[in-house]
DRENBA-21002 format. One record per atom (N, C-alpha, C): residue in one letter; residue number from 0; x, y, z; atom name. Coordinates in steps of 0.1 Angstrom, whole numbers, m for minus. Example, Ala and Ser with C-alpha at 12.3 -4.5 7.8 and 13.67 -1.06 7.14 Angstrom:
2
{rest=A&nr=0&c1=132&c2=m57&c3=78&atom=N}
{rest=A&nr=0&c1=123&c2=m45&c3=78&atom=CA}
{rest=A&nr=0&c1=132&c2=m33&c3=78&atom=C}
{rest=S&nr=1&c1=128&c2=m22&c3=71&atom=N}
{rest=S&nr=1&c1=137&c2=m11&c3=71&atom=CA}
{rest=S&nr=1&c1=129&c2=0&c3=79&atom=C}
! end
This chain:
57
{rest=M&nr=0&c1=255&c2=m2276&c3=m477&atom=N}
{rest=M&nr=0&c1=235&c2=m2275&c3=m485&atom=CA}
{rest=M&nr=0&c1=224&c2=m2269&c3=m474&atom=C}
{rest=P&nr=1&c1=228&c2=m2258&c3=m478&atom=N}
{rest=P&nr=1&c1=211&c2=m2262&c3=m464&atom=CA}
{rest=P&nr=1&c1=199&c2=m2270&c3=m469&atom=C}
{rest=L&nr=2&c1=192&c2=m2270&c3=m457&atom=N}
{rest=L&nr=2&c1=183&c2=m2279&c3=m458&atom=CA}
{rest=L&nr=2&c1=172&c2=m2280&c3=m462&atom=C}
{rest=L&nr=3&c1=173&c2=m2263&c3=m457&atom=N}
{rest=L&nr=3&c1=152&c2=m2257&c3=m466&atom=CA}
{rest=L&nr=3&c1=161&c2=m2245&c3=m476&atom=C}
{rest=P&nr=4&c1=166&c2=m2254&c3=m493&atom=N}
{rest=P&nr=4&c1=170&c2=m2240&c3=m494&atom=CA}
{rest=P&nr=4&c1=162&c2=m2225&c3=m498&atom=C}
{rest=R&nr=5&c1=155&c2=m2225&c3=m501&atom=N}
{rest=R&nr=5&c1=144&c2=m2219&c3=m512&atom=CA}
{rest=R&nr=5&c1=138&c2=m2214&c3=m497&atom=C}
{rest=W&nr=6&c1=137&c2=m2211&c3=m492&atom=N}
{rest=W&nr=6&c1=127&c2=m2213&c3=m480&atom=CA}
{rest=W&nr=6&c1=122&c2=m2193&c3=m482&atom=C}
{rest=R&nr=7&c1=124&c2=m2188&c3=m481&atom=N}
{rest=R&nr=7&c1=120&c2=m2173&c3=m489&atom=CA}
{rest=R&nr=7&c1=114&c2=m2171&c3=m497&atom=C}
{rest=F&nr=8&c1=117&c2=m2187&c3=m511&atom=N}
{rest=F&nr=8&c1=110&c2=m2186&c3=m522&atom=CA}
{rest=F&nr=8&c1=91&c2=m2195&c3=m521&atom=C}
{rest=M&nr=9&c1=100&c2=m2201&c3=m509&atom=N}
{rest=M&nr=9&c1=89&c2=m2210&c3=m511&atom=CA}
{rest=M&nr=9&c1=76&c2=m2205&c3=m505&atom=C}
{rest=T&nr=10&c1=59&c2=m2213&c3=m510&atom=N}
{rest=T&nr=10&c1=45&c2=m2201&c3=m504&atom=CA}
{rest=T&nr=10&c1=40&c2=m2204&c3=m493&atom=C}
{rest=D&nr=11&c1=31&c2=m2197&c3=m488&atom=N}
{rest=D&nr=11&c1=27&c2=m2197&c3=m475&atom=CA}
{rest=D&nr=11&c1=28&c2=m2217&c3=m472&atom=C}
{rest=E&nr=12&c1=17&c2=m2220&c3=m479&atom=N}
{rest=E&nr=12&c1=10&c2=m2235&c3=m481&atom=CA}
{rest=E&nr=12&c1=28&c2=m2240&c3=m480&atom=C}
{rest=A&nr=13&c1=32&c2=m2240&c3=m487&atom=N}
{rest=A&nr=13&c1=46&c2=m2249&c3=m484&atom=CA}
{rest=A&nr=13&c1=50&c2=m2252&c3=m465&atom=C}
{rest=K&nr=14&c1=52&c2=m2237&c3=m469&atom=N}
{rest=K&nr=14&c1=59&c2=m2235&c3=m457&atom=CA}
{rest=K&nr=14&c1=53&c2=m2238&c3=m439&atom=C}
{rest=A&nr=15&c1=39&c2=m2241&c3=m441&atom=N}
{rest=A&nr=15&c1=33&c2=m2249&c3=m434&atom=CA}
{rest=A&nr=15&c1=32&c2=m2259&c3=m429&atom=C}
{rest=L&nr=16&c1=29&c2=m2265&c3=m441&atom=N}
{rest=L&nr=16&c1=32&c2=m2279&c3=m442&atom=CA}
{rest=L&nr=16&c1=48&c2=m2284&c3=m443&atom=C}
{rest=T&nr=17&c1=61&c2=m2280&c3=m442&atom=N}
{rest=T&nr=17&c1=67&c2=m2279&c3=m440&atom=CA}
{rest=T&nr=17&c1=69&c2=m2274&c3=m421&atom=C}
{rest=K&nr=18&c1=66&c2=m2272&c3=m417&atom=N}
{rest=K&nr=18&c1=59&c2=m2267&c3=m408&atom=CA}
{rest=K&nr=18&c1=55&c2=m2278&c3=m394&atom=C}
{rest=R&nr=19&c1=45&c2=m2284&c3=m401&atom=N}
{rest=R&nr=19&c1=38&c2=m2298&c3=m397&atom=CA}
{rest=R&nr=19&c1=47&c2=m2309&c3=m392&atom=C}
{rest=V&nr=20&c1=55&c2=m2314&c3=m399&atom=N}
{rest=V&nr=20&c1=63&c2=m2321&c3=m408&atom=CA}
{rest=V&nr=20&c1=71&c2=m2321&c3=m397&atom=C}
{rest=A&nr=21&c1=76&c2=m2313&c3=m391&atom=N}
{rest=A&nr=21&c1=87&c2=m2308&c3=m386&atom=CA}
{rest=A&nr=21&c1=82&c2=m2314&c3=m373&atom=C}
{rest=V&nr=22&c1=76&c2=m2304&c3=m364&atom=N}
{rest=V&nr=22&c1=67&c2=m2305&c3=m356&atom=CA}
{rest=V&nr=22&c1=61&c2=m2321&c3=m348&atom=C}
{rest=S&nr=23&c1=56&c2=m2321&c3=m363&atom=N}
{rest=S&nr=23&c1=48&c2=m2343&c3=m358&atom=CA}
{rest=S&nr=23&c1=59&c2=m2348&c3=m358&atom=C}
{rest=A&nr=24&c1=73&c2=m2350&c3=m369&atom=N}
{rest=A&nr=24&c1=84&c2=m2360&c3=m368&atom=CA}
{rest=A&nr=24&c1=92&c2=m2354&c3=m354&atom=C}
{rest=V&nr=25&c1=92&c2=m2344&c3=m344&atom=N}
{rest=V&nr=25&c1=93&c2=m2341&c3=m332&atom=CA}
{rest=V&nr=25&c1=86&c2=m2347&c3=m324&atom=C}
{rest=A&nr=26&c1=75&c2=m2343&c3=m327&atom=N}
{rest=A&nr=26&c1=65&c2=m2354&c3=m307&atom=CA}
{rest=A&nr=26&c1=59&c2=m2370&c3=m312&atom=C}
{rest=L&nr=27&c1=67&c2=m2373&c3=m328&atom=N}
{rest=L&nr=27&c1=70&c2=m2387&c3=m324&atom=CA}
{rest=L&nr=27&c1=80&c2=m2393&c3=m323&atom=C}
{rest=V&nr=28&c1=92&c2=m2383&c3=m325&atom=N}
{rest=V&nr=28&c1=105&c2=m2385&c3=m317&atom=CA}
{rest=V&nr=28&c1=102&c2=m2393&c3=m301&atom=C}
{rest=L&nr=29&c1=93&c2=m2377&c3=m294&atom=N}
{rest=L&nr=29&c1=95&c2=m2378&c3=m284&atom=CA}
{rest=L&nr=29&c1=86&c2=m2385&c3=m276&atom=C}
{rest=A&nr=30&c1=73&c2=m2393&c3=m284&atom=N}
{rest=A&nr=30&c1=66&c2=m2400&c3=m280&atom=CA}
{rest=A&nr=30&c1=76&c2=m2414&c3=m282&atom=C}
{rest=A&nr=31&c1=84&c2=m2420&c3=m293&atom=N}
{rest=A&nr=31&c1=87&c2=m2430&c3=m288&atom=CA}
{rest=A&nr=31&c1=100&c2=m2431&c3=m277&atom=C}
{rest=L&nr=32&c1=108&c2=m2420&c3=m269&atom=N}
{rest=L&nr=32&c1=115&c2=m2420&c3=m265&atom=CA}
{rest=L&nr=32&c1=113&c2=m2422&c3=m245&atom=C}
{rest=L&nr=33&c1=96&c2=m2417&c3=m249&atom=N}
{rest=L&nr=33&c1=88&c2=m2414&c3=m237&atom=CA}
{rest=L&nr=33&c1=84&c2=m2431&c3=m237&atom=C}
{rest=L&nr=34&c1=77&c2=m2438&c3=m249&atom=N}
{rest=L&nr=34&c1=73&c2=m2448&c3=m247&atom=CA}
{rest=L&nr=34&c1=81&c2=m2460&c3=m241&atom=C}
{rest=R&nr=35&c1=98&c2=m2461&c3=m246&atom=N}
{rest=R&nr=35&c1=107&c2=m2468&c3=m250&atom=CA}
{rest=R&nr=35&c1=108&c2=m2470&c3=m235&atom=C}
{rest=T&nr=36&c1=111&c2=m2456&c3=m226&atom=N}
{rest=T&nr=36&c1=113&c2=m2460&c3=m207&atom=CA}
{rest=T&nr=36&c1=102&c2=m2459&c3=m202&atom=C}
{rest=L&nr=37&c1=90&c2=m2463&c3=m207&atom=N}
{rest=L&nr=37&c1=78&c2=m2467&c3=m205&atom=CA}
{rest=L&nr=37&c1=72&c2=m2481&c3=m198&atom=C}
{rest=L&nr=38&c1=75&c2=m2480&c3=m207&atom=N}
{rest=L&nr=38&c1=80&c2=m2498&c3=m214&atom=CA}
{rest=L&nr=38&c1=77&c2=m2509&c3=m206&atom=C}
{rest=P&nr=39&c1=87&c2=m2500&c3=m199&atom=N}
{rest=P&nr=39&c1=92&c2=m2523&c3=m191&atom=CA}
{rest=P&nr=39&c1=86&c2=m2521&c3=m176&atom=C}
{rest=W&nr=40&c1=82&c2=m2505&c3=m168&atom=N}
{rest=W&nr=40&c1=71&c2=m2499&c3=m161&atom=CA}
{rest=W&nr=40&c1=70&c2=m2504&c3=m160&atom=C}
{rest=M&nr=41&c1=54&c2=m2502&c3=m178&atom=N}
{rest=M&nr=41&c1=43&c2=m2508&c3=m179&atom=CA}
{rest=M&nr=41&c1=39&c2=m2523&c3=m180&atom=C}
{rest=L&nr=42&c1=48&c2=m2526&c3=m184&atom=N}
{rest=L&nr=42&c1=50&c2=m2547&c3=m182&atom=CA}
{rest=L&nr=42&c1=43&c2=m2553&c3=m169&atom=C}
{rest=L&nr=43&c1=63&c2=m2551&c3=m158&atom=N}
{rest=L&nr=43&c1=58&c2=m2547&c3=m144&atom=CA}
{rest=L&nr=43&c1=41&c2=m2547&c3=m137&atom=C}
{rest=V&nr=44&c1=40&c2=m2535&c3=m142&atom=N}
{rest=V&nr=44&c1=29&c2=m2530&c3=m137&atom=CA}
{rest=V&nr=44&c1=19&c2=m2544&c3=m139&atom=C}
{rest=L&nr=45&c1=15&c2=m2547&c3=m150&atom=N}
{rest=L&nr=45&c1=3&c2=m2557&c3=m162&atom=CA}
{rest=L&nr=45&c1=9&c2=m2572&c3=m155&atom=C}
{rest=V&nr=46&c1=19&c2=m2573&c3=m153&atom=N}
{rest=V&nr=46&c1=25&c2=m2581&c3=m143&atom=CA}
{rest=V&nr=46&c1=24&c2=m2588&c3=m123&atom=C}
{rest=V&nr=47&c1=26&c2=m2576&c3=m121&atom=N}
{rest=V&nr=47&c1=22&c2=m2577&c3=m111&atom=CA}
{rest=V&nr=47&c1=10&c2=m2573&c3=m110&atom=C}
{rest=W&nr=48&c1=m5&c2=m2567&c3=m114&atom=N}
{rest=W&nr=48&c1=m12&c2=m2568&c3=m109&atom=CA}
{rest=W&nr=48&c1=m20&c2=m2583&c3=m117&atom=C}
{rest=G&nr=49&c1=m13&c2=m2590&c3=m128&atom=N}
{rest=G&nr=49&c1=m21&c2=m2600&c3=m132&atom=CA}
{rest=G&nr=49&c1=m16&c2=m2616&c3=m119&atom=C}
{rest=L&nr=50&c1=m6&c2=m2614&c3=m108&atom=N}
{rest=L&nr=50&c1=m4&c2=m2622&c3=m101&atom=CA}
{rest=L&nr=50&c1=m11&c2=m2619&c3=m89&atom=C}
{rest=W&nr=51&c1=m17&c2=m2605&c3=m86&atom=N}
{rest=W&nr=51&c1=m24&c2=m2597&c3=m74&atom=CA}
{rest=W&nr=51&c1=m35&c2=m2604&c3=m81&atom=C}
{rest=R&nr=52&c1=m41&c2=m2606&c3=m89&atom=N}
{rest=R&nr=52&c1=m58&c2=m2606&c3=m94&atom=CA}
{rest=R&nr=52&c1=m59&c2=m2627&c3=m89&atom=C}
{rest=W&nr=53&c1=m40&c2=m2631&c3=m98&atom=N}
{rest=W&nr=53&c1=m46&c2=m2645&c3=m98&atom=CA}
{rest=W&nr=53&c1=m42&c2=m2654&c3=m87&atom=C}
{rest=T&nr=54&c1=m36&c2=m2654&c3=m75&atom=N}
{rest=T&nr=54&c1=m33&c2=m2652&c3=m62&atom=CA}
{rest=T&nr=54&c1=m46&c2=m2646&c3=m52&atom=C}
{rest=R&nr=55&c1=m52&c2=m2643&c3=m56&atom=N}
{rest=R&nr=55&c1=m67&c2=m2635&c3=m49&atom=CA}
{rest=R&nr=55&c1=m82&c2=m2645&c3=m51&atom=C}
{rest=R&nr=56&c1=m75&c2=m2656&c3=m57&atom=N}
{rest=R&nr=56&c1=m90&c2=m2667&c3=m63&atom=CA}
{rest=R&nr=56&c1=m90&c2=m2673&c3=m55&atom=C}
! end
C-alpha cells in the first residue's frame, strides 16, 4: 500500500501541505540528532566555564 495513494488526485494545496509536513519532519529529526550529539559537549563547556568563574573569585 503506497504512502500517498492518491497523489495525482490531490489538490495543489493538499500537496503543498504534505510537502511542508515532510520537510518539517525531516528538519525535526535532524535537529534532534544534532542536539543529541552536541548536548554532552554543551554541558561540559558549561561546567568548565562555571568552575573557571568559581575559581577566579
